Structures are given as structure tokens and as C-alpha cells.
N, C-alpha and C positions, 0 to 999 in steps of 0.2 A: 460510681465507677464507669470509666469509658473503656473503649476497646484497647487503647494503648496501654492503660494500666492493667487490664485483664491479660493482655498478651504477655506482659512482663511477669505476672504471677504464674502463668502457665509455663513459661520458660524456666522458672525456678522450682517447678513442681518435683517432688521426690516421693510421691505417694505409692509408686509400685516399682518393680524391678526393671521395667522397660527403660527407666531413666538412666540406668547404669551404662548401657552400651550404645545409646543413641548418639548420632552425630549432630542432629538438629531436632528441635521440637517443631512439629509441623502444625501451624495454627490456622492459616487460611489465606485466601487470595480473592480479589474482586472488590466490589463496591462495599462501602461502609453502610449504605442504606439500600440493600438489595430488595427487589420485589420477589426474586426467585432465589432460593438457597439450595444448592446441591450438596447433599450429605452422603459422604462415602464411609468406608469402613475404617481403614488404618493406613498409614504411610507404607510405601514400598521402598525398595533400595534407592531408586533415583530421588524419590521425595525426601528421604533421609539425608541424602547428599545436598540437595538444593534448599531444603527447609520450606518447601511449598507443596501443597497437595496436588495430586494429579498432574505430574510433569513427565512421567514415563510414557510407555506405549498406551496405557489406559487413558492418560491425560490427553494424548494426541487425538484419540478417538472422541473423548468427551468434548474437547475444544472444537473439533470439527463439527460435531452434531449441534453444538450451541451456535456456532457461526453460521452454518448452512441453513438453519431454521430461523434465523433472525432474532434469537433470544438476546436481550440487551442488558438489562440492569440485573446482574446476578452476582453471587459470591459462591465460593466452594470451600467446604470444611470437611473434616472427618470426625467420626465418633471418638476414635482413639488418636491421641496426639503424637505418640512415639511409635517407631517401627517395631513390631514383634520380630524376634529372631527368625531367620530363614523364611520370612514372609508367611508365617503360619497365621491362622485365625487368632484374633485376640481372645483371651480368656474372659470369663464372667467377671473375675476380680479386676482385671485390667480395664474392662468397660466401666465397672462401677467406680473405679478410681478417677476416670476421666468424666464421669457423669456430671459433677458440679460445674466443670468448665464448659461442657456442652450446653447445659441449661442456661448459663450466664451468656454465652455467645448468642443463643437463640433469642434471649430477652433483649440484648443490645442491638442485634441486627434486625430483629422484628420483621422478617420477610412476610409477604402476603401468602406465599405458598412454599412448602418444603418438598423437594424432590428427593426421595429415598433411593439411593443407588445400591441395590443388592440386599441380600438377606439380613446382614448384620444391622444395618441402619433401620431396615423395616421392623425387625424383631425387637429393637430397642424400644420402639413406641407401641408396636402391635405384636406381642409375643406369639399369638396364636395364628398369625397369617403366614402364608407361604408366598415367595416372590412370584412364582409362575402364575398362580391364580390371581394375585393382586394386580400384576401387570395387565392381565387380560381384563380385569374389571376396570382398570384405569383407561386403557387404550381402546377397548372395544365398547364398553358400556358407558364410558365417559364419567366415571365416578371419582370423586375425591373423598378423603377420609378426614374426619375431624377429631382432635383430641386436645384438651386443655386450651381451647380457643384457637388452635392452629389447624391449617388445612394441609393435607399431605397427598402426594401421589407417589407411586412406585414405578421404577424403571430398572431393568437389568443393569448390573454393574458392567462397565465396559470390558472387564476381563472375561466375562461370559461370552462376549462376541469374539474376542481374540482367540478363544479356544475353539472357534468354528461352530458355535451353537446356533448362530443366526447370521444371515448376510449383513454386511455393513450397511448397505443401502436401506434395508428394512429397519435396522436399529436407528439410523438417523431419522427415518420417517416418524418413529415414535415421538421424537422430540417436537414434531410439529404441533402436537397437542398441548404442549406445556404453556405457551402464551395464552391460549384460550382460557386455561384454568385461572388466570388472573382475574377473570370476571367473578361475579358473585354466585352464579348458578351452576348447576350441573350441566352436562352436555348430552344432548340426545344423540342417538346413533346416526341420524341422517345429517347432523351438522358438522361443519368442517372447522378446524382450528383457525384462528386468526393469527397469522404470523407476519413478520416483517419481510422485506425483500431479502432473499438469500444473499449472504456475503461469501466471497471466495475463502476457502480454508487454507491457512498456511501449511505448506508441506514441511513438516519437521521430522526428520528421520530420528530413529532411536540411537543415533551416535552420541555418546556422552561428550560433553564439552571439554573434559579433561580438567585437571586441577587448575584453579585460578590462584595466582600468586597474591592477589590483592585481598584486602579485608572485605568480606561480603557486605553489600549495602542492605539497609533495612528493606524488608519485603512485607507483604500482608495486604490488609484491606486499604482501599484508596478513598480519600476524601476529596472534596473540591480543592483545587490547587490555588495557591496565592501568587502564582506568576504565570506568564505566557511564554511558551517556547517561540523564540524569534530567530532561530538559526536551525533550520530543518531541511533535510534533503529528501527527494522522492525518486522513485525508480525511473520515471520517464524523463526527468531532467538531469539527474546525476547518474547516468547510465554506467553500470559497472562499478558503482561505489555505494550501493544501497541494498539492504536485505529487508524488503517488505513491499507490498503493493500499497497503493494509496488507500484502498479500502481497509487494509490491515492497520495502516497508520491511524486512520480515523477511528477505528474500533478501539485501538489502544489508548488514544487520547480521551475518548469517551469513557472508557472503563476507569481511567486514572483521574477523571474529574476535571480535565482542561476545558475551558470555555472558548478559547481562541488559539490560533496557531499560525505561524508564518511559513511560507515556502521560500527557500533561499538556495536554489540549485546552482551548481557550478557553471557559470557562464551560459545558462540555457533557460529559456522560458517554456520549454516543451511540456513541462509537467503542470502548468497552471490550470487548464480546464479539468484534468483528472483530479487534481488536488481539491479544487473548489467544489466539484460535484460530490466527492467523497465526504468532505467535512460538512457540507450543508445537509447531507442525508442524516448526519448524527447531531445536527443542531449546534455545530461548532463554527465560530466565526473564522472564515479564511482571510489571511492577510497576504497580499500579493507582494512578492519580492524576488531578489536575485542576489546570489553571492558572485559579484562581478570580478572578473580577472582584470587587474589594473596593470597597464604596460609599464614595466621597469626597464626593459631593453628589448632588443630584437628576439632574444630567446628566453627571457625571464619575465615573470609576472608575480604579482601579489594579489591579495584579496581585500575587498570591501563589501559589506552587506548594505543593500539598498532596499528600502521598503516603501510601498506606495501609500500615500495618504489620500489622494483624490484623483480625479480624472486627469488633471494637469500632470500629476506625478506619473501616472501610467503612460501618458504620451511621451514624457521625457525618458522613462525607462525604455520604451520602444526605440526612441531615437538613439539612446546609448547602446542598445543591443545591436542596432543596425551599424553604428559606427564601429563596433567591435569586429564586424565581419571584414573590415579593411585592415585589421591588425592581427593576423593569424600566424601561428606556428604549430607544428605537429611534432609530438614525441611518441614514437611507436604508433599505437592506434588512438592516441589521445590528442584531440584538437583543442588548442587554447585560443579563444577569441578575446582579445584584450582591448581595454578602453584606456586612452590617455587620461591621466588624472585631471588635466585642465578641462577636458570635455565633461567629466563628472561634475566638477565645480560649476561649469557653465550651464548645465542642465539640472540644477539642484531643486528647482521649484517643484513642490508637491511630493518631494521625496524625503525620507528619513535615512540617515547614514549611520552605521556603526562600524567599529574598527575590525570586526571579524575575528579570526582565529590566530593561532601562533604563526600562520603564514600570511597574516594580514599586512597591509601596507605599513602600518605603524610598527607592528611586532618584528617584521623583517629587518627594519632599520635598527631597532634595539638589539636584535640578535647579532648583527654584524658589527656592533659597536658604534654605529652612527647616531646622531642626535635626531630623534623622531619629532621633536617639538615644532620645527618649521612646517612639517606636513600636518600636524595636529592643528596648528593655528590656521593653516590654509583651509582645511576642511571645516573648521569651526566658523570661519568667516563666510564660507559658502552656504553652510546648512544652518548656522546660528543655533537656535534652541532645538533643532532637529538633528543635532550631531551628538552621538552617545559613544562612550568607550565601553568595550565589551570584555567582561571577565568570564572565565570558565572554571568549573569546579573540579576538573580532572586531577589525577595524581601525578602528572608529569612534572618533574623538577623544574624544567624550563618554564612551564606555565605558572607554577607557584611563584617564581621570581618575577615573571612578567606582570602577574596580577598586582604584586606589591609595588612595582614600578608605575604601572599605568594608573593605579588609584591615586598615587601622589600627584601625578601630572593632572589628573582629572580635577583634584582639589585646587591645584594651582590655577587652572584656567576656568574653573567653575563649570565643568562639563559633567553631566549626569552619567553615572555608571549603570550598566545593566548586566545581568548574568544570563548566559546561554550555555547550551550543552553540545552544540554542533552535532545534531542528531542524525545518524545514518542508519540506525536500526531501533527497534522498539524498547528492548530491555537488556540489562547487562548480560543475561544468559544467551542472547542472540549474537554476541560478539563473534563467537566461533563461526557462525554461518556467514557473517559479514567478511571474515577473513577468507572464507572460501570464494566469495564473489570477487574480492580483490585479487586473490591468487589467480583466478581464471582470467580476469581482465588483463593482467600483466604476464600471463603464461608462466606462472611460478608454481612451485610446490608448496604444500602447507608448511613444510619445514623451513621455508625461506622467511617466515614471519613477516609477510608483506602488509598485514593489517595494522591497526592502531595498537600502541603498546599498553593501552588502558581500556577498560570495559565500560567507560562512562559516557561514550559518545552516542547517547540514546535519549529517550524521553524520560528523564529522571523526574521523580516526584519531589515535592518540597522537602519531605523527610530525608530522601536520599541526598539531596544537595546539602541540607543542613549537616548530615553526618560527614560528608566530604569536607565541607568548609571547616567544621570543628576539628577534624582530624588532620587535614593537610594544609589548610589555609587559615591558621589562627588569626592572622592580621586582617583577614577579610571577613571572618565570621561575625564580628560585631556589627557590620553594616548589611547583613543578609537581608533584613526586611526592607531596607532602602533599595537594594538591588531588585528584589521581587516587585516592589511598588512601581519602580521605574519601567519594568516591562509592561505592567498594566497601563501605565501612562502612554507608552508607545502604541499599544494595541488600541487604546481609545482614540488616538489620533488618526488611525487608519480607518477610512470609511469608503473603500472602493471595492467593487466586485466586478468580475467580467460579466458582460451582458449574457443572460442565460439563453436567449433565443433571438438570433439575428435575422431569422427568416431566410428568404432567397436573396443572396447578395449578388447574383449575376446581373450585370447591366443588361438592359433590353426589356422588351415587353413580351410576355408569353404568347398572347394572341397573335401579335404581328409575326413572331417567329413561326407559329403554327401555319399561318397562311402562306408564308414564304416557302416553307418546306413542302407543303402539299401541292403548291404550284410547280415545284421543281421536279417532282417524281413523275415518271412516264410509265404508268401501270400498263396501258394498252400496248405500247411498244415492247415492253419487257415480255408481256404474255405472248405476243405474236412471234417475237424473235426466238423464243425458247419452246414454242408450241405447247404452252401450259394450259391447263383447264382454267378459264377465266374465273369460275366460281371459287376454286381453291385459292387463286391469287387474291381475289377481292376479299375473301374471308380472312385470309392471313393479314392483309394490309389493315382491314377494319379492326382486327383484334389488337394489332400493335398501336394503331392510331388512338383507339379508345383508351388503352392503358396509359399511353404517353400523355393524353389529354387529362385523364383523371389524376395522374401523378405530377402534371405540370413540368414535363421534361423537354418540351420542344425548344425552349430557350437554351437549354444545355446542348441539345443536338445542333442548334444553330451555331454555337461557338465552336463545336468540334468540326462542323462542316467548313467554317471559315479557315481553321488551321489546315485542314486537308487541301482546300482550294489553294491556299497560299503556297503550301509546299509543292503541290503539283505544278502550279504556274511558274515557280522559281526553280524547278528541277531539283528539289531537295528530296533525296531518297527517303522512303518510308515503308513500313511493313504493310501487309494486306489487312491488318485488323486482327490482333491476336486475342485469343480467349473467348469469353462468352458473347462478345458483340458479334461474332460470326453467326449467331442465331437470328440476327435481326435482318429481315427483308428490307425494311425501311432504310437501314444504314447502307445496305448494298445498293439500293436504287439511288441514294444520294451520293454514292461514290466514296463513302467513308471506308467501307470494306470492299474487298475484291474477291470474295468467295460467295457464290450463290447458295443461300441457305436451303432453297427448295431442291436444287440439284443434289446437294450433299446431305439433305435431311438433317440439318442442325437444329437444335432446340431453341426456340425463342425464350422459353421459360428460364433457361440458364442465364439469360441476360437481364430480364426485368420481370418482376412480379409485383403484386400490390404492396409488398413489404421490402423487397430488395432494392437497394440503390445501385444504379448501373455505373460502370466505368468502361472507358474505351481505351485499350492499349494500342497505340499507333506506331511506336518505335521509330521516331524520326532520327535522321542521321545526327550523331553527336556533334559533328563538325559544323552543322548548319542550324542546330536547334536554337542557337542564340538569335539568329535572324528571325525565326518565327516568334520568339518571345518579344523581340523588339517591335515587330509588327503589331502584336497584341497590345502592347503598351501605347503605341501611337493611335490605334483605333479606339481602345476602350479607356485609356488613361492609366498612368502608372500606379495609381492607388487601387485600381481594380484588377491588378495582375500580381500574383504572389506565388512563391514556391510552396510545395507541401512536402512532408516527410512521412516515412512509415517506420514502424518499430518491428524488428524481428524478435520472436520469442523462442525460447528453448522448447524443443519437443522433449518428451520423457527420455527417449534414448540418447539424445545429444547431451542432456543434462547429466545423465548417468555417466556417459563417457568423459565429460569434462571433469566431473568430481572425482572419478576414478583416476584420471591422469594426475590430478592434484595429490592424491593419496598413494600414487605409485601402485595401484592395483593392476595385476597382470591383465592384458587384453583378453586372454582366453577366458578368464573369470567374468569379465565384463560382457563378453559375447554370450556366455552361458546364461547370465541373468537377463540380458536383453531378449534372448530367445523366449524365456518364460514370460517376460514382459509383453512380448508380441502376442503370446497365447492368451494371457489374462486380459489385455486391453481389448482383444477381439471379443471377449465376453462382456464388454462394457464395464470392466472394473477399472477404477482409477489407480494410479500408482500408490496413493495413500492406502487404498484397500489391500493392495498386494503386499506392501510392507507390513501392514497390520496383521494380515491373515496367513501369510506364507512364512514358515520358519526359514526356508531357503533364502527368501528375500530379506528377512530380518537379519540373518547371519551375514549376508552380503553387505547390507547397509552398515553393519558394525565395522567393516573394514575401511 
């Protein structure tokens, strides 16, 4: 018997009265081959609704503890599979009825260690033990317990912490011990747990998603997937259209068993480094790509997905992205950088092209009744065997009809089809939060239904895609394995990664820049003019020079000095040097800043330390800054001068205000909650802690 067959038997169980009033049987979630198995008591109300264990407030805390302590290969199940009425404790008879199912799950999952969450799961195996004493033995003495060849440790159930019995931070810290117990021995008091790098915890409020009109997709344990996601968006590249961080995306892919994944952000390459770093930490192959905006007219665009095979393809992708900056239009706060189709075909070397979503270049022509085949032939001629048609498994009626059309065209022209999910969030239950992100981006209310009409635009597993194809796409279902196999073929073609460490890319030689700068500064003249103590001045200069030398930042100072000199000699207005650079005496003596740090006693350490990277804010005149950039390009070469960008992130208060606006929560209530938020965050509590531990905050979140 395998897990799939066992799950089917559990769903059909009628052994006790709990089966009569349940909404769902709650079987498990996580890896099919876990090293660590978390065992809880019984489902609560939210678990009964969603059919998965630990998805309510207790689940939020459990997931946070797992994520922040780097626990990786795990699964979560309960002793009892159905919700007891009114969330009461399960009876002895109900536990006995579920006992055979639990034993079979343990045998099939075969974890290296079982983490018992709370008294019920502890007493199932060790009737004479108490949770408080056992937790002390586990966390303080470093003991595990063995029974029937299995190793166990005990941890308080998350609900214990939600009742205020322990600080959230202390509870999370207990989980740091779990990874160490994967070893064979016990742990001495003086030894520390070996844990992975902490990952950011997703903030998921206890707001219920509301009823979903669609048939729920299969959930439960994840096995290695038979396809590769080739149409995936990230928060740094598809700003305002994604609900997850790159680390959360990587964790979800890892937990679901994906071995590779492509990034295809809307007209942007900003997410590439964040995506690659996050995936490589999880051992997942990153595939570099772009969902390009294709120019249809001055104010219209369509989509094509471009994936990088090799270095030539990456250079062509950069060329196309640069060309797109010459074809821009803006709608509200959304900027569309578009590429002419002829340019895409011209720079096809090293790239793989697929037809994208229902807004794709091919699909748009089909939707308005035009013949897309000339465009298909043009793309096939340019990309040859690297051109694929893209099908999606969502429930949208238009997508169903387009899939049937495009597969016939693919057969006609001998073009291979692939399947993608156009992923903007991790799982179907995250659709609600993606709707919030979209509503905020377009300044809409949640009632405006601004998000996708379906909950499948996420990292669907093979089983979930199979269920959708069987139900909604019966004409496509017979070729499902072909669609999966072709995504693997595409992934195997892609063998390019961004260089991980380019080193110092500034033109110029560090030692020459150092000599130039030290010759320019007039320490003696500065000291006499201001009647300063020479010992103080010399000590300060030595301190700055030594640190700049060790950090190798003289070349950087040389470039800043050139820009300042150029601006001053061409009468271009500039600021006196804003921010932490005001603490640098060297910058003042070079004329970069105009505020004497000794006179005003500004701190050098605010500008540069052994670990902090400096930046100099000079505030050049907007009207003349192009002249400075042009001068830099002439002096150092156009390939050595580029623009940079920054990302603004929500603060806790601004996020609360935006979400409250979407839900039409009165401003008076928002201000009341933000006042409590200010008090709690002053105590170093995260907003997650406040929602978990404060009834007032939890009630506010429900609004």
C-alpha cells in the first residue's frame, strides 16, 4: 500500500461518530519522505474547512517556527483525522479508531524523528509522561525517547503559546534543537543545535479566505514532480502582482519536490539575482527568463516567454530588454516596456520562446478572431526547435477553448507543447492574499474582484494539474505526460546562471586612486585654518585612511571625486553631501562634502565600518545630471556606466493601512490598532507575534 491508497481509505473511514459531521478528513501535508514528522492532536475549525493540518493560528506559528529555524524536509499529521465537535479534546475511543491509520502513516512516511506536539500525541506513545517535564528533558538535557524503533522528542502545542503561556520568540527557539536530533546521538548541555540559515516567515493573518466556488484541488504529501514550472513570477520583478518572497517561493518548490524552475517576470529582469540565490540555497536549478511585453501598437502589448539557454541567449535577452526601454507607455502606475516582434526574432540565438498566457501574442489574435498562424510560423522560423506552444490547466472557459485550438495548431506545424501555470503565488489558498496585492496596486477594494478569476495561478503539483486536466480539459488530458516531459526537455536545454561573484567592477586601479587622493588632501592647511589640534586631525585621517585601505574603497572615492569636480567646474548645482557621508573628514578635504565633521562633531562610523558599504548622496541638479552621466561614459566607456534602482518595502503600519483601505475598515479602528502596534514593536515584538498573542489584534485582523 502507498500513501495515495492509504489516504483514500482514510477518507472513506466510518469507524467513529466524528465522521458524521466533518467537512473534510485531514490527512497530512509536506514531504512524502520526511526526515522530521510533526504530530499534532486533531483538526480544528480551519483545518476542517481546508482539509489540511495546522492551517489556522496554530499553523501560522508552527510554520513560522519551522521556517525561521531552517527545518527543511518535514511533514505534518494529526493523531485524529476528523475534527471533534466544538474543538474539544478527542476521546479515547476516537483516538483508538484512528490508531491503525496513524500507524500505517508512520510506517509509510518512516521519518528519522517524530516531534510530538502537545499532550495528546505524547500520551499516545508515552502514557505516563507529562508534556512540561518531557519538553524540559528534550530542550534542556537534549534527550530523545525511543519506542518501537522510532525516535521522539516533545514540544508544546502551538495553542499553548497562543494562550500566552510562553513568549513566541522562546517557543521558536525550541525548534532550533530539532535539526540536531537528526543525528544518531544525544545532545550534551553545552552543545548547540545545527540549523540551516533562517528563512523569512510569511505573514499570514487569520483572515479566512472565504468560500471558494471551484472544486478543491488534491492536497497532502508531496512527491518529486514530473514537470518543471516554466512560467513563474517573483516579487522583485513583477512588483504589485505577486504574493510571496523569493525565499518563500524556493521553500515551496523544495517542499513540493521540484528540481528546477524558471523566472519569467513581466517586462523586468530585476528579480534575477534574488531568484537565483534563493533557489540555489535549496538545491533547485534556476532558469533565467522573461515574460516580455511585445509591441502591438503605441498603447497595446501582448506577451511572449523567453528563456535563456546559454551565455549568447543571456546577452540577447539583455539586448531585447534594452530595446524595450525605447518603446514605453504607462497606465496608472504601471509601466510597459515593449519589444517589437521583429527584434525578438532577430535576437533569437540562445533563447527558447513559448507562447505565454491568454494575453500572449498568439492567444490575443485568436481571441479577437484573427488568424494567429502567420505569427506562429514567424516565431517557429526564428526559434526552430526552441519554439514551444504553452497550455495552461486553469478553469477559465476561454483557456479551455484556446488549449484545444493551440494543440491542433501545434500538431499541424510539428511544434512541441508544454504546460505551465503562470504562477503568481505558492498555493491555491494564497489566491486571497494575491487579490489583496492586486487591489492595492490598482487602488481598488476587495469587492472589485481585481484578481484572477481562478485559484490555479500558483505552483501546482502534478496531481493537481492531473485533476484539472481530467475535469476541465478532457481533450488535453490524454497528452498530459507529453506536456510534462517537454517541460523537462526545456529545462535540460537551459544551462546558464548569473555569475555569482563579479568582484570589483569599477574601472581603475585601487593603489593609483589611493596615491592620487592622498596627494590632493591638505591636512596641514586645514589644521592651521581652523586652529585644530594636529594630533586629533592626524588621528582622524589615519583612522579613515586605514579603513578605506583595508576595504579598498579609494577607487570608489576617486569616481565620486571626479563627478563632484565635473559638476563644480561646469556650474552644475549639487548638494553639500547628504546623510552619513557628512561624517567623513576625508570627503570634506576632497571637496565631496561641504560640512566640516570636526566642527559639527559628526560620526565617521555612520559612514563606513568594517562591514558597512558606504554610499554618497550628492543630489545633482536634475536638469544637468545627464551631462554628468555623459561625461562618465566618455571617460570610462559606456559599458562601465549603468543605472541602479531601489525597492521600497511596506512598513507594518503602512501595510495595515493599505489592507484596511481595501476592506473599508474605518480609519479610527486602524489608528487604534496601529497605536498598539507601536507599543508592541517597541518591545521588539514582530507583527506576527502581535496577531498571534493579542486578542485585540486577532479581532482586528478578522475585519
